[in-house]
N, C-alpha and C positions, 0 to 999 in steps of 0.2 A: 282668772289671773294666771293659772298654770298654762292654759292654752296660749295665752299671749306671750308668755315667757318662751314656750317651746317654739312658737312661730318666729320669734326674734332669734332664738338659738339656731334654728334651721337656716334662717336668712344669713346669719353671721357665718355659718359653716359654708354655705353656698358662695357668698361673696369672697370670703378668704380663699376658698378652694379655687375659684375662678382666677383670682389674682396670682396665687402661687403657681397655678398651672401654667400661666404665661411666663413665669420666672423660672420654672423647673428646668428647662434645658440649660440655662446659664448656671443654675445652682449645681447641676450634675457636672457641667464642664469645669467649674471652679473647684468643687469639693471632690470630684471623682465619684465613681460608682459606690465605693465603700463609704465615703463620707456622707453622701446623700442618703444612702440606705440606713445609716446609723443615726441620722438626724431625728427620726421618729422616736426610737427608744431613748435617746438622750433628752429630747424635749419632754417626753412623758415622765422620765425619771426625775428631772429637775422640778417640773411643776408638781409632781406627786409629793416630793419632799417638802416643797413650800406649802402645799395644801395641808398635809398631815401635821407639819410643824405649827401652822396657824391654828389648826383644830386642837392640837395638844396643849398649846399655850393658854387656851381658854378664852372666853369672851371678855374677861376682865382686862386682858392685854391686847387682844386683837378682836375687833368687832366681828360678829357673825357674818355681816354683810361682806366684809373683806375676804373671809374664808370662802364664802359662796362664790365670790367673784373669781378667786383663784381657781376654784373647782370648775367653774364654767369655762374659764380660759383653758384649763387643762383639757377638758373635753373637746373644745373647739380645735385647739392646736393638735391634739392627738388624731382627730378625724381628718383634719386638713392635711397634715403631713403624711398620714397613711395613704390617703387617696392620691395625693399629688407627687409624692417622692418614693415612699416605700413600695407601693404596688408596682409602679413602672420599673423600679430597680429590680424587683423580684422577677418581673417578666424579662428583663434584660439578661438575667442570669441564664435563661434558657436559649438565648440566641445561638451560641456556638454549638449546641447539641444537634444531632441528627433528628429526623422526624420521629423515628420510633423512640429514641431516648427522651425526646421532649414529652411525648405522651406519657411514657412510663414515669419519667421524673416528676412531671406536674401532678400526676395522679398520686404518686407516693408522697410527695411533699404536702399537697393540699389535704389529702385524706388523713394520713398519719400525723402530719404536723398540726392540723387543726385539733384532732382528738388529743394528742399529747399535750398541746398547749392548754387546752381547756382543763385537762386532768391536773397538770402542774399548777395552773392558776387556782383551781379549786382547793388542791391540797395546801398550797401556800396560804390561802385565805383562812382555811381551817386552823393551820398551825399558828397564824397570828392571833386568831381569836383565843385559842387555848393558851398561848404564851401570855396574852393580856389578862388571863384569868376570868374570862367571861364565857358565856355560851352564845350561840348564834341567835338565840331568842332574845337575849338582853341587849344585843348590839343595836 
């Protein structure tokens, strides 16, 4: 059952990414570079709020199936918008740079940015667990 779900999930990501990739140039043209690159965090933020709100309200108000559907949509939308909008916009930021600045800039952003992002993400997750009064083992 899990493998069937993951297969459908991967198929949804692939299909949606293919369609959005065809629409990406028009989206970037209409929203601009900044708007297109911000679409990924905005979509992730909105769907995260919906997911956590549905979980916080409990199964007596919102069925678990609905919360899982929102979570699945969150993962699909976040992957698709990252692949088709955020990553191309990130690469577009390097276009005006010279060859040496491109190499140094990419290395700095991708190495430092990835490590810093993971560290901040981990620390914020730990803070949320502590604020919620639990331990990582009971979550």
